[in-house]
CHARMM internal coordinates of N, CA and C (Angstrom, degrees):
IC EDIT
DIST 1 N 1 CA 1.3946
DIST 1 CA 1 C 1.4678
ANGL 1 N 1 CA 1 C 109.86
DIST 1 C 2 N 1.2929
ANGL 1 CA 1 C 2 N 116.24
DIHE 1 N 1 CA 1 C 2 N 125.11
DIST 2 N 2 CA 1.5276
ANGL 1 C 2 N 2 CA 126.04
DIHE 1 CA 1 C 2 N 2 CA 175.11
DIST 2 CA 2 C 1.3346
ANGL 2 N 2 CA 2 C 113.31
DIHE 1 C 2 N 2 CA 2 C -100.56
DIST 2 C 3 N 1.3701
ANGL 2 CA 2 C 3 N 120.50
DIHE 2 N 2 CA 2 C 3 N 105.06
DIST 3 N 3 CA 1.4388
ANGL 2 C 3 N 3 CA 123.53
DIHE 2 CA 2 C 3 N 3 CA 171.77
DIST 3 CA 3 C 1.4017
ANGL 3 N 3 CA 3 C 115.22
DIHE 2 C 3 N 3 CA 3 C -92.65
DIST 3 C 4 N 1.3331
ANGL 3 CA 3 C 4 N 116.34
DIHE 3 N 3 CA 3 C 4 N 150.67
DIST 4 N 4 CA 1.4315
ANGL 3 C 4 N 4 CA 123.42
DIHE 3 CA 3 C 4 N 4 CA -179.13
DIST 4 CA 4 C 1.6122
ANGL 4 N 4 CA 4 C 106.64
DIHE 3 C 4 N 4 CA 4 C -144.91
DIST 4 C 5 N 1.2497
ANGL 4 CA 4 C 5 N 117.33
DIHE 4 N 4 CA 4 C 5 N -170.44
DIST 5 N 5 CA 1.3853
ANGL 4 C 5 N 5 CA 124.84
DIHE 4 CA 4 C 5 N 5 CA 174.38
DIST 5 CA 5 C 1.5804
ANGL 5 N 5 CA 5 C 113.08
DIHE 4 C 5 N 5 CA 5 C -140.66
DIST 5 C 6 N 1.2467
ANGL 5 CA 5 C 6 N 113.01
DIHE 5 N 5 CA 5 C 6 N 149.52
DIST 6 N 6 CA 1.4580
ANGL 5 C 6 N 6 CA 120.53
DIHE 5 CA 5 C 6 N 6 CA -179.06
DIST 6 CA 6 C 1.5694
ANGL 6 N 6 CA 6 C 101.00
DIHE 5 C 6 N 6 CA 6 C -121.50
DIST 6 C 7 N 1.3396
ANGL 6 CA 6 C 7 N 116.32
DIHE 6 N 6 CA 6 C 7 N 130.00
DIST 7 N 7 CA 1.3873
ANGL 6 C 7 N 7 CA 124.80
DIHE 6 CA 6 C 7 N 7 CA 174.19
DIST 7 CA 7 C 1.5229
ANGL 7 N 7 CA 7 C 117.13
DIHE 6 C 7 N 7 CA 7 C -100.24
DIST 7 C 8 N 1.3157
ANGL 7 CA 7 C 8 N 115.67
DIHE 7 N 7 CA 7 C 8 N 126.01
DIST 8 N 8 CA 1.5589
ANGL 7 C 8 N 8 CA 118.16
DIHE 7 CA 7 C 8 N 8 CA 179.42
DIST 8 CA 8 C 1.5119
ANGL 8 N 8 CA 8 C 102.63
DIHE 7 C 8 N 8 CA 8 C -139.24
DIST 8 C 9 N 1.2658
ANGL 8 CA 8 C 9 N 114.73
DIHE 8 N 8 CA 8 C 9 N 123.86
DIST 9 N 9 CA 1.4650
ANGL 8 C 9 N 9 CA 121.53
DIHE 8 CA 8 C 9 N 9 CA 176.57
DIST 9 CA 9 C 1.5867
ANGL 9 N 9 CA 9 C 113.23
DIHE 8 C 9 N 9 CA 9 C 55.03
DIST 9 C 10 N 1.3179
ANGL 9 CA 9 C 10 N 111.57
DIHE 9 N 9 CA 9 C 10 N 40.59
DIST 10 N 10 CA 1.4798
ANGL 9 C 10 N 10 CA 117.97
DIHE 9 CA 9 C 10 N 10 CA 174.16
DIST 10 CA 10 C 1.5214
ANGL 10 N 10 CA 10 C 113.11
DIHE 9 C 10 N 10 CA 10 C 79.00
DIST 10 C 11 N 1.3488
ANGL 10 CA 10 C 11 N 120.06
DIHE 10 N 10 CA 10 C 11 N 3.44
DIST 11 N 11 CA 1.4032
ANGL 10 C 11 N 11 CA 123.96
DIHE 10 CA 10 C 11 N 11 CA -177.88
DIST 11 CA 11 C 1.5198
ANGL 11 N 11 CA 11 C 107.95
DIHE 10 C 11 N 11 CA 11 C -109.84
DIST 11 C 12 N 1.3666
ANGL 11 CA 11 C 12 N 118.95
DIHE 11 N 11 CA 11 C 12 N 137.25
DIST 12 N 12 CA 1.4139
ANGL 11 C 12 N 12 CA 121.88
DIHE 11 CA 11 C 12 N 12 CA 179.93
DIST 12 CA 12 C 1.4805
ANGL 12 N 12 CA 12 C 110.76
DIHE 11 C 12 N 12 CA 12 C -92.73
DIST 12 C 13 N 1.3000
ANGL 12 CA 12 C 13 N 124.08
DIHE 12 N 12 CA 12 C 13 N 129.90
DIST 13 N 13 CA 1.4992
ANGL 12 C 13 N 13 CA 125.78
DIHE 12 CA 12 C 13 N 13 CA 177.16
DIST 13 CA 13 C 1.4663
ANGL 13 N 13 CA 13 C 108.47
DIHE 12 C 13 N 13 CA 13 C -120.37
DIST 13 C 14 N 1.4540
ANGL 13 CA 13 C 14 N 112.12
DIHE 13 N 13 CA 13 C 14 N 132.70
DIST 14 N 14 CA 1.5337
ANGL 13 C 14 N 14 CA 112.70
DIHE 13 CA 13 C 14 N 14 CA 178.35
DIST 14 CA 14 C 1.4553
ANGL 14 N 14 CA 14 C 111.48
DIHE 13 C 14 N 14 CA 14 C -65.79
DIST 14 C 15 N 1.3407
ANGL 14 CA 14 C 15 N 112.35
DIHE 14 N 14 CA 14 C 15 N 151.40
DIST 15 N 15 CA 1.4780
ANGL 14 C 15 N 15 CA 121.85
DIHE 14 CA 14 C 15 N 15 CA 178.94
DIST 15 CA 15 C 1.5682
ANGL 15 N 15 CA 15 C 101.31
DIHE 14 C 15 N 15 CA 15 C -145.49
DIST 15 C 16 N 1.3749
ANGL 15 CA 15 C 16 N 109.79
DIHE 15 N 15 CA 15 C 16 N 166.48
DIST 16 N 16 CA 1.4446
ANGL 15 C 16 N 16 CA 121.21
DIHE 15 CA 15 C 16 N 16 CA 179.16
DIST 16 CA 16 C 1.5149
ANGL 16 N 16 CA 16 C 114.99
DIHE 15 C 16 N 16 CA 16 C -141.68
DIST 16 C 17 N 1.2419
ANGL 16 CA 16 C 17 N 122.13
DIHE 16 N 16 CA 16 C 17 N 130.25
DIST 17 N 17 CA 1.4077
ANGL 16 C 17 N 17 CA 126.41
DIHE 16 CA 16 C 17 N 17 CA 175.38
DIST 17 CA 17 C 1.4751
ANGL 17 N 17 CA 17 C 109.39
DIHE 16 C 17 N 17 CA 17 C -77.77
DIST 17 C 18 N 1.3841
ANGL 17 CA 17 C 18 N 117.88
DIHE 17 N 17 CA 17 C 18 N 130.40
DIST 18 N 18 CA 1.4100
ANGL 17 C 18 N 18 CA 121.24
DIHE 17 CA 17 C 18 N 18 CA 167.64
DIST 18 CA 18 C 1.4267
ANGL 18 N 18 CA 18 C 110.40
DIHE 17 C 18 N 18 CA 18 C -135.56
DIST 18 C 19 N 1.3546
ANGL 18 CA 18 C 19 N 115.31
DIHE 18 N 18 CA 18 C 19 N 176.58
DIST 19 N 19 CA 1.4353
ANGL 18 C 19 N 19 CA 119.98
DIHE 18 CA 18 C 19 N 19 CA -176.35
DIST 19 CA 19 C 1.5099
ANGL 19 N 19 CA 19 C 111.12
DIHE 18 C 19 N 19 CA 19 C -66.11
DIST 19 C 20 N 1.3666
ANGL 19 CA 19 C 20 N 119.37
DIHE 19 N 19 CA 19 C 20 N -19.14
DIST 20 N 20 CA 1.4673
ANGL 19 C 20 N 20 CA 122.04
DIHE 19 CA 19 C 20 N 20 CA 179.69
DIST 20 CA 20 C 1.5274
ANGL 20 N 20 CA 20 C 108.11
DIHE 19 C 20 N 20 CA 20 C -98.28
DIST 20 C 21 N 1.2818
ANGL 20 CA 20 C 21 N 122.55
DIHE 20 N 20 CA 20 C 21 N 5.23
DIST 21 N 21 CA 1.4497
ANGL 20 C 21 N 21 CA 119.88
DIHE 20 CA 20 C 21 N 21 CA 178.43
DIST 21 CA 21 C 1.6346
ANGL 21 N 21 CA 21 C 107.67
DIHE 20 C 21 N 21 CA 21 C 119.07
DIST 21 C 22 N 1.2939
ANGL 21 CA 21 C 22 N 113.53
DIHE 21 N 21 CA 21 C 22 N -173.87
DIST 22 N 22 CA 1.4647
ANGL 21 C 22 N 22 CA 122.94
DIHE 21 CA 21 C 22 N 22 CA -175.69
DIST 22 CA 22 C 1.6001
ANGL 22 N 22 CA 22 C 104.44
DIHE 21 C 22 N 22 CA 22 C -74.92
DIST 22 C 23 N 1.4081
ANGL 22 CA 22 C 23 N 110.99
DIHE 22 N 22 CA 22 C 23 N 146.37
DIST 23 N 23 CA 1.4399
ANGL 22 C 23 N 23 CA 118.22
DIHE 22 CA 22 C 23 N 23 CA 171.33
DIST 23 CA 23 C 1.4830
ANGL 23 N 23 CA 23 C 101.93
DIHE 22 C 23 N 23 CA 23 C -129.47
DIST 23 C 24 N 1.3469
ANGL 23 CA 23 C 24 N 118.49
DIHE 23 N 23 CA 23 C 24 N 132.43
DIST 24 N 24 CA 1.5184
ANGL 23 C 24 N 24 CA 124.01
DIHE 23 CA 23 C 24 N 24 CA 176.85
DIST 24 CA 24 C 1.6076
ANGL 24 N 24 CA 24 C 108.54
DIHE 23 C 24 N 24 CA 24 C -126.61
DIST 24 C 25 N 1.2812
ANGL 24 CA 24 C 25 N 110.57
DIHE 24 N 24 CA 24 C 25 N -172.27
DIST 25 N 25 CA 1.5147
ANGL 24 C 25 N 25 CA 112.60
DIHE 24 CA 24 C 25 N 25 CA -175.84
DIST 25 CA 25 C 1.5137
ANGL 25 N 25 CA 25 C 113.02
DIHE 24 C 25 N 25 CA 25 C -92.35
DIST 25 C 26 N 1.2993
ANGL 25 CA 25 C 26 N 109.92
DIHE 25 N 25 CA 25 C 26 N 163.22
DIST 26 N 26 CA 1.4734
ANGL 25 C 26 N 26 CA 117.52
DIHE 25 CA 25 C 26 N 26 CA 179.17
DIST 26 CA 26 C 1.5133
ANGL 26 N 26 CA 26 C 105.75
DIHE 25 C 26 N 26 CA 26 C -65.89
DIST 26 C 27 N 1.2660
ANGL 26 CA 26 C 27 N 121.15
DIHE 26 N 26 CA 26 C 27 N -32.89
DIST 27 N 27 CA 1.4715
ANGL 26 C 27 N 27 CA 120.77
DIHE 26 CA 26 C 27 N 27 CA -179.13
DIST 27 CA 27 C 1.5499
ANGL 27 N 27 CA 27 C 112.44
DIHE 26 C 27 N 27 CA 27 C -56.61
DIST 27 C 28 N 1.3824
ANGL 27 CA 27 C 28 N 113.46
DIHE 27 N 27 CA 27 C 28 N -41.47
DIST 28 N 28 CA 1.4281
ANGL 27 C 28 N 28 CA 117.22
DIHE 27 CA 27 C 28 N 28 CA 176.48
DIST 28 CA 28 C 1.4831
ANGL 28 N 28 CA 28 C 111.78
DIHE 27 C 28 N 28 CA 28 C -66.44
DIST 28 C 29 N 1.2492
ANGL 28 CA 28 C 29 N 116.91
DIHE 28 N 28 CA 28 C 29 N -37.90
DIST 29 N 29 CA 1.5511
ANGL 28 C 29 N 29 CA 120.08
DIHE 28 CA 28 C 29 N 29 CA -176.17
DIST 29 CA 29 C 1.6199
ANGL 29 N 29 CA 29 C 105.85
DIHE 28 C 29 N 29 CA 29 C -70.52
DIST 29 C 30 N 1.2258
ANGL 29 CA 29 C 30 N 116.35
DIHE 29 N 29 CA 29 C 30 N -30.46
DIST 30 N 30 CA 1.5163
ANGL 29 C 30 N 30 CA 112.87
DIHE 29 CA 29 C 30 N 30 CA 172.57
DIST 30 CA 30 C 1.3741
ANGL 30 N 30 CA 30 C 119.75
DIHE 29 C 30 N 30 CA 30 C -75.80
DIST 30 C 31 N 1.2973
ANGL 30 CA 30 C 31 N 116.63
DIHE 30 N 30 CA 30 C 31 N -12.04
DIST 31 N 31 CA 1.5863
ANGL 30 C 31 N 31 CA 125.39
DIHE 30 CA 30 C 31 N 31 CA 174.60
DIST 31 CA 31 C 1.5150
ANGL 31 N 31 CA 31 C 107.09
DIHE 30 C 31 N 31 CA 31 C -86.61
DIST 31 C 32 N 1.3550
ANGL 31 CA 31 C 32 N 119.20
DIHE 31 N 31 CA 31 C 32 N -39.34
DIST 32 N 32 CA 1.3810
ANGL 31 C 32 N 32 CA 119.43
DIHE 31 CA 31 C 32 N 32 CA -170.39
DIST 32 CA 32 C 1.5600
ANGL 32 N 32 CA 32 C 114.15
DIHE 31 C 32 N 32 CA 32 C -100.21
DIST 32 C 33 N 1.3323
ANGL 32 CA 32 C 33 N 115.16
DIHE 32 N 32 CA 32 C 33 N 0.07
DIST 33 N 33 CA 1.4777
ANGL 32 C 33 N 33 CA 120.60
DIHE 32 CA 32 C 33 N 33 CA 174.82
DIST 33 CA 33 C 1.4385
ANGL 33 N 33 CA 33 C 110.57
DIHE 32 C 33 N 33 CA 33 C -135.59
DIST 33 C 34 N 1.3443
ANGL 33 CA 33 C 34 N 125.99
DIHE 33 N 33 CA 33 C 34 N 114.80
DIST 34 N 34 CA 1.3954
ANGL 33 C 34 N 34 CA 122.37
DIHE 33 CA 33 C 34 N 34 CA 179.78
DIST 34 CA 34 C 1.5630
ANGL 34 N 34 CA 34 C 107.00
DIHE 33 C 34 N 34 CA 34 C -105.52
DIST 34 C 35 N 1.4067
ANGL 34 CA 34 C 35 N 112.90
DIHE 34 N 34 CA 34 C 35 N 116.94
DIST 35 N 35 CA 1.4784
ANGL 34 C 35 N 35 CA 116.83
DIHE 34 CA 34 C 35 N 35 CA 179.55
DIST 35 CA 35 C 1.5566
ANGL 35 N 35 CA 35 C 111.88
DIHE 34 C 35 N 35 CA 35 C -49.54
DIST 35 C 36 N 1.2931
ANGL 35 CA 35 C 36 N 109.68
DIHE 35 N 35 CA 35 C 36 N 130.48
DIST 36 N 36 CA 1.4897
ANGL 35 C 36 N 36 CA 116.17
DIHE 35 CA 35 C 36 N 36 CA 176.68
DIST 36 CA 36 C 1.4586
ANGL 36 N 36 CA 36 C 114.97
DIHE 35 C 36 N 36 CA 36 C 87.96
DIST 36 C 37 N 1.3320
ANGL 36 CA 36 C 37 N 112.68
DIHE 36 N 36 CA 36 C 37 N -18.95
DIST 37 N 37 CA 1.4891
ANGL 36 C 37 N 37 CA 114.45
DIHE 36 CA 36 C 37 N 37 CA -173.60
DIST 37 CA 37 C 1.6908
ANGL 37 N 37 CA 37 C 109.88
DIHE 36 C 37 N 37 CA 37 C -123.35
DIST 37 C 38 N 1.3031
ANGL 37 CA 37 C 38 N 113.94
DIHE 37 N 37 CA 37 C 38 N -20.64
DIST 38 N 38 CA 1.4984
ANGL 37 C 38 N 38 CA 114.86
DIHE 37 CA 37 C 38 N 38 CA -178.21
DIST 38 CA 38 C 1.4309
ANGL 38 N 38 CA 38 C 111.79
DIHE 37 C 38 N 38 CA 38 C 90.31
DIST 38 C 39 N 1.3563
ANGL 38 CA 38 C 39 N 110.68
DIHE 38 N 38 CA 38 C 39 N -149.31
DIST 39 N 39 CA 1.5947
ANGL 38 C 39 N 39 CA 122.96
DIHE 38 CA 38 C 39 N 39 CA -174.03
DIST 39 CA 39 C 1.5251
ANGL 39 N 39 CA 39 C 104.98
DIHE 38 C 39 N 39 CA 39 C -75.92
DIST 39 C 40 N 1.2734
ANGL 39 CA 39 C 40 N 118.50
DIHE 39 N 39 CA 39 C 40 N 140.30
DIST 40 N 40 CA 1.4323
ANGL 39 C 40 N 40 CA 123.67
DIHE 39 CA 39 C 40 N 40 CA 177.69
DIST 40 CA 40 C 1.5829
ANGL 40 N 40 CA 40 C 109.90
DIHE 39 C 40 N 40 CA 40 C -80.86
DIST 40 C 41 N 1.4121
ANGL 40 CA 40 C 41 N 114.55
DIHE 40 N 40 CA 40 C 41 N -23.65
DIST 41 N 41 CA 1.4650
ANGL 40 C 41 N 41 CA 117.81
DIHE 40 CA 40 C 41 N 41 CA 176.97
DIST 41 CA 41 C 1.5479
ANGL 41 N 41 CA 41 C 110.61
DIHE 40 C 41 N 41 CA 41 C -166.73
DIST 41 C 42 N 1.2569
ANGL 41 CA 41 C 42 N 118.97
DIHE 41 N 41 CA 41 C 42 N 166.47
DIST 42 N 42 CA 1.5063
ANGL 41 C 42 N 42 CA 121.29
DIHE 41 CA 41 C 42 N 42 CA 179.24
DIST 42 CA 42 C 1.5059
ANGL 42 N 42 CA 42 C 112.86
DIHE 41 C 42 N 42 CA 42 C -52.32
DIST 42 C 43 N 1.2474
ANGL 42 CA 42 C 43 N 116.35
DIHE 42 N 42 CA 42 C 43 N -42.57
DIST 43 N 43 CA 1.5839
ANGL 42 C 43 N 43 CA 116.77
DIHE 42 CA 42 C 43 N 43 CA -179.86
DIST 43 CA 43 C 1.5327
ANGL 43 N 43 CA 43 C 109.29
DIHE 42 C 43 N 43 CA 43 C -53.52
DIST 43 C 44 N 1.2502
ANGL 43 CA 43 C 44 N 117.22
DIHE 43 N 43 CA 43 C 44 N -47.97
DIST 44 N 44 CA 1.4114
ANGL 43 C 44 N 44 CA 123.52
DIHE 43 CA 43 C 44 N 44 CA 179.69
DIST 44 CA 44 C 1.5295
ANGL 44 N 44 CA 44 C 112.30
DIHE 43 C 44 N 44 CA 44 C -53.32
DIST 44 C 45 N 1.3506
ANGL 44 CA 44 C 45 N 109.22
DIHE 44 N 44 CA 44 C 45 N -48.00
DIST 45 N 45 CA 1.4939
ANGL 44 C 45 N 45 CA 111.35
DIHE 44 CA 44 C 45 N 45 CA -176.78
DIST 45 CA 45 C 1.4989
ANGL 45 N 45 CA 45 C 110.53
DIHE 44 C 45 N 45 CA 45 C -65.85
DIST 45 C 46 N 1.3944
ANGL 45 CA 45 C 46 N 120.23
DIHE 45 N 45 CA 45 C 46 N -38.28
DIST 46 N 46 CA 1.3353
ANGL 45 C 46 N 46 CA 121.40
DIHE 45 CA 45 C 46 N 46 CA 178.67
DIST 46 CA 46 C 1.5494
ANGL 46 N 46 CA 46 C 116.25
DIHE 45 C 46 N 46 CA 46 C -63.58
DIST 46 C 47 N 1.2754
ANGL 46 CA 46 C 47 N 112.35
DIHE 46 N 46 CA 46 C 47 N -41.09
DIST 47 N 47 CA 1.5293
ANGL 46 C 47 N 47 CA 117.22
DIHE 46 CA 46 C 47 N 47 CA 173.60
DIST 47 CA 47 C 1.4971
ANGL 47 N 47 CA 47 C 107.92
DIHE 46 C 47 N 47 CA 47 C -59.12
DIST 47 C 48 N 1.3473
ANGL 47 CA 47 C 48 N 117.87
DIHE 47 N 47 CA 47 C 48 N -53.96
DIST 48 N 48 CA 1.5003
ANGL 47 C 48 N 48 CA 122.86
DIHE 47 CA 47 C 48 N 48 CA -179.83
DIST 48 CA 48 C 1.5851
ANGL 48 N 48 CA 48 C 114.96
DIHE 47 C 48 N 48 CA 48 C -45.56
DIST 48 C 49 N 1.2902
ANGL 48 CA 48 C 49 N 110.78
DIHE 48 N 48 CA 48 C 49 N -44.62
DIST 49 N 49 CA 1.5499
ANGL 48 C 49 N 49 CA 121.79
DIHE 48 CA 48 C 49 N 49 CA -179.74
DIST 49 CA 49 C 1.5255
ANGL 49 N 49 CA 49 C 110.28
DIHE 48 C 49 N 49 CA 49 C -62.56
DIST 49 C 50 N 1.3358
ANGL 49 CA 49 C 50 N 117.54
DIHE 49 N 49 CA 49 C 50 N -28.25
DIST 50 N 50 CA 1.5254
ANGL 49 C 50 N 50 CA 117.66
DIHE 49 CA 49 C 50 N 50 CA 179.75
DIST 50 CA 50 C 1.5646
ANGL 50 N 50 CA 50 C 112.39
DIHE 49 C 50 N 50 CA 50 C -87.33
DIST 50 C 51 N 1.3188
ANGL 50 CA 50 C 51 N 116.29
DIHE 50 N 50 CA 50 C 51 N -8.11
DIST 51 N 51 CA 1.4680
ANGL 50 C 51 N 51 CA 115.85
DIHE 50 CA 50 C 51 N 51 CA -169.16
DIST 51 CA 51 C 1.5067
ANGL 51 N 51 CA 51 C 108.98
DIHE 50 C 51 N 51 CA 51 C -120.51
DIST 51 C 52 N 1.3538
ANGL 51 CA 51 C 52 N 122.25
DIHE 51 N 51 CA 51 C 52 N 105.51
DIST 52 N 52 CA 1.5291
ANGL 51 C 52 N 52 CA 121.31
DIHE 51 CA 51 C 52 N 52 CA -177.58
DIST 52 CA 52 C 1.4039
ANGL 52 N 52 CA 52 C 110.59
DIHE 51 C 52 N 52 CA 52 C -73.08
DIST 52 C 53 N 1.3743
ANGL 52 CA 52 C 53 N 122.74
DIHE 52 N 52 CA 52 C 53 N -31.34
DIST 53 N 53 CA 1.4359
ANGL 52 C 53 N 53 CA 121.76
DIHE 52 CA 52 C 53 N 53 CA -167.79
DIST 53 CA 53 C 1.4987
ANGL 53 N 53 CA 53 C 110.48
DIHE 52 C 53 N 53 CA 53 C -134.70
DIST 53 C 54 N 1.4565
ANGL 53 CA 53 C 54 N 115.54
DIHE 53 N 53 CA 53 C 54 N 149.35
DIST 54 N 54 CA 1.5018
ANGL 53 C 54 N 54 CA 120.88
DIHE 53 CA 53 C 54 N 54 CA 177.15
DIST 54 CA 54 C 1.4853
ANGL 54 N 54 CA 54 C 106.90
DIHE 53 C 54 N 54 CA 54 C -127.29
DIST 54 C 55 N 1.2326
ANGL 54 CA 54 C 55 N 118.42
DIHE 54 N 54 CA 54 C 55 N 136.40
DIST 55 N 55 CA 1.4262
ANGL 54 C 55 N 55 CA 123.53
DIHE 54 CA 54 C 55 N 55 CA -179.97
DIST 55 CA 55 C 1.5179
ANGL 55 N 55 CA 55 C 115.08
DIHE 54 C 55 N 55 CA 55 C -133.52
DIST 55 C 56 N 1.3358
ANGL 55 CA 55 C 56 N 121.43
DIHE 55 N 55 CA 55 C 56 N 163.39
DIST 56 N 56 CA 1.3928
ANGL 55 C 56 N 56 CA 125.03
DIHE 55 CA 55 C 56 N 56 CA 174.46
DIST 56 CA 56 C 1.5743
ANGL 56 N 56 CA 56 C 108.36
DIHE 55 C 56 N 56 CA 56 C -61.86
DIST 56 C 57 N 1.3518
ANGL 56 CA 56 C 57 N 113.87
DIHE 56 N 56 CA 56 C 57 N 157.92
DIST 57 N 57 CA 1.4858
ANGL 56 C 57 N 57 CA 117.14
DIHE 56 CA 56 C 57 N 57 CA 176.73
DIST 57 CA 57 C 1.5594
ANGL 57 N 57 CA 57 C 110.77
DIHE 56 C 57 N 57 CA 57 C -53.54
DIST 57 C 58 N 1.3039
ANGL 57 CA 57 C 58 N 112.25
DIHE 57 N 57 CA 57 C 58 N -45.46
DIST 58 N 58 CA 1.5144
ANGL 57 C 58 N 58 CA 117.07
DIHE 57 CA 57 C 58 N 58 CA -178.59
DIST 58 CA 58 C 1.5092
ANGL 58 N 58 CA 58 C 112.32
DIHE 57 C 58 N 58 CA 58 C -62.35
DIST 58 C 59 N 1.3195
ANGL 58 CA 58 C 59 N 116.53
DIHE 58 N 58 CA 58 C 59 N -41.99
DIST 59 N 59 CA 1.5396
ANGL 58 C 59 N 59 CA 119.67
DIHE 58 CA 58 C 59 N 59 CA -177.36
DIST 59 CA 59 C 1.4172
ANGL 59 N 59 CA 59 C 112.00
DIHE 58 C 59 N 59 CA 59 C -68.20
DIST 59 C 60 N 1.3836
ANGL 59 CA 59 C 60 N 118.56
DIHE 59 N 59 CA 59 C 60 N -25.47
DIST 60 N 60 CA 1.4888
ANGL 59 C 60 N 60 CA 121.94
DIHE 59 CA 59 C 60 N 60 CA 177.81
DIST 60 CA 60 C 1.4486
ANGL 60 N 60 CA 60 C 113.33
DIHE 59 C 60 N 60 CA 60 C -58.78
DIST 60 C 61 N 1.3577
ANGL 60 CA 60 C 61 N 118.26
DIHE 60 N 60 CA 60 C 61 N -22.07
DIST 61 N 61 CA 1.4883
ANGL 60 C 61 N 61 CA 116.63
DIHE 60 CA 60 C 61 N 61 CA -171.80
DIST 61 CA 61 C 1.7148
ANGL 61 N 61 CA 61 C 105.50
DIHE 60 C 61 N 61 CA 61 C -109.06
DIST 61 C 62 N 1.3603
ANGL 61 CA 61 C 62 N 116.26
DIHE 61 N 61 CA 61 C 62 N 17.44
DIST 62 N 62 CA 1.4321
ANGL 61 C 62 N 62 CA 113.76
DIHE 61 CA 61 C 62 N 62 CA 175.04
DIST 62 CA 62 C 1.4487
ANGL 62 N 62 CA 62 C 107.06
DIHE 61 C 62 N 62 CA 62 C -78.77
DIST 62 C 63 N 1.4652
ANGL 62 CA 62 C 63 N 116.38
DIHE 62 N 62 CA 62 C 63 N 163.38
DIST 63 N 63 CA 1.4582
ANGL 62 C 63 N 63 CA 121.03
DIHE 62 CA 62 C 63 N 63 CA 173.12
DIST 63 CA 63 C 1.5386
ANGL 63 N 63 CA 63 C 109.10
DIHE 62 C 63 N 63 CA 63 C -50.66
DIST 63 C 64 N 1.2504
ANGL 63 CA 63 C 64 N 116.46
DIHE 63 N 63 CA 63 C 64 N 149.50
DIST 64 N 64 CA 1.4820
ANGL 63 C 64 N 64 CA 121.68
DIHE 63 CA 63 C 64 N 64 CA -173.29
DIST 64 CA 64 C 1.6114
ANGL 64 N 64 CA 64 C 110.99
DIHE 63 C 64 N 64 CA 64 C -55.87
DIST 64 C 65 N 1.3180
ANGL 64 CA 64 C 65 N 120.77
DIHE 64 N 64 CA 64 C 65 N -42.94
DIST 65 N 65 CA 1.3815
ANGL 64 C 65 N 65 CA 128.86
DIHE 64 CA 64 C 65 N 65 CA -178.98
DIST 65 CA 65 C 1.5339
ANGL 65 N 65 CA 65 C 110.86
DIHE 64 C 65 N 65 CA 65 C -61.84
DIST 65 C 66 N 1.3263
ANGL 65 CA 65 C 66 N 113.62
DIHE 65 N 65 CA 65 C 66 N -47.25
DIST 66 N 66 CA 1.5656
ANGL 65 C 66 N 66 CA 117.63
DIHE 65 CA 65 C 66 N 66 CA 178.36
DIST 66 CA 66 C 1.4897
ANGL 66 N 66 CA 66 C 109.15
DIHE 65 C 66 N 66 CA 66 C -66.42
DIST 66 C 67 N 1.3532
ANGL 66 CA 66 C 67 N 116.97
DIHE 66 N 66 CA 66 C 67 N -40.95
DIST 67 N 67 CA 1.4382
ANGL 66 C 67 N 67 CA 119.37
DIHE 66 CA 66 C 67 N 67 CA -177.29
DIST 67 CA 67 C 1.5313
ANGL 67 N 67 CA 67 C 111.35
DIHE 66 C 67 N 67 CA 67 C -58.42
DIST 67 C 68 N 1.4279
ANGL 67 CA 67 C 68 N 110.40
DIHE 67 N 67 CA 67 C 68 N -49.13
DIST 68 N 68 CA 1.4376
ANGL 67 C 68 N 68 CA 117.57
DIHE 67 CA 67 C 68 N 68 CA -177.31
DIST 68 CA 68 C 1.5622
ANGL 68 N 68 CA 68 C 111.98
DIHE 67 C 68 N 68 CA 68 C -67.61
DIST 68 C 69 N 1.2383
ANGL 68 CA 68 C 69 N 122.04
DIHE 68 N 68 CA 68 C 69 N -30.27
DIST 69 N 69 CA 1.2732
ANGL 68 C 69 N 69 CA 125.57
DIHE 68 CA 68 C 69 N 69 CA 178.98
DIST 69 CA 69 C 1.6187
ANGL 69 N 69 CA 69 C 117.06
DIHE 68 C 69 N 69 CA 69 C -69.22
DIST 69 C 70 N 1.3137
ANGL 69 CA 69 C 70 N 111.23
DIHE 69 N 69 CA 69 C 70 N -15.08
DIST 70 N 70 CA 1.4365
ANGL 69 C 70 N 70 CA 118.64
DIHE 69 CA 69 C 70 N 70 CA 174.82
DIST 70 CA 70 C 1.5907
ANGL 70 N 70 CA 70 C 110.41
DIHE 69 C 70 N 70 CA 70 C -69.67
DIST 70 C 71 N 1.3545
ANGL 70 CA 70 C 71 N 114.85
DIHE 70 N 70 CA 70 C 71 N -21.21
DIST 71 N 71 CA 1.4661
ANGL 70 C 71 N 71 CA 117.32
DIHE 70 CA 70 C 71 N 71 CA -170.11
DIST 71 CA 71 C 1.5127
ANGL 71 N 71 CA 71 C 108.43
DIHE 70 C 71 N 71 CA 71 C -106.82
DIST 71 C 72 N 1.2753
ANGL 71 CA 71 C 72 N 121.06
DIHE 71 N 71 CA 71 C 72 N 13.21
DIST 72 N 72 CA 1.4855
ANGL 71 C 72 N 72 CA 124.75
DIHE 71 CA 71 C 72 N 72 CA 178.26
DIST 72 CA 72 C 1.4020
ANGL 72 N 72 CA 72 C 112.56
DIHE 71 C 72 N 72 CA 72 C -92.51
END
COOR INIT
IC SEED 1 N 1 CA 1 C
IC BUILD
């Protein structure tokens, strides 16, 4: 499991590299995508374009196959 972090507005959010791409936390998604309004800024949009999946912090640590099966 290869863990990394993604920084947005000075806060580090955990992320994980998988064979399907980066997975980060729902907390990050809530900061970079505002329901009904979209992206708060260009940086948020660029981050979102790099992350195909968002999971709970607990799910982020599941074995890769289990984690990716959550998104099928």
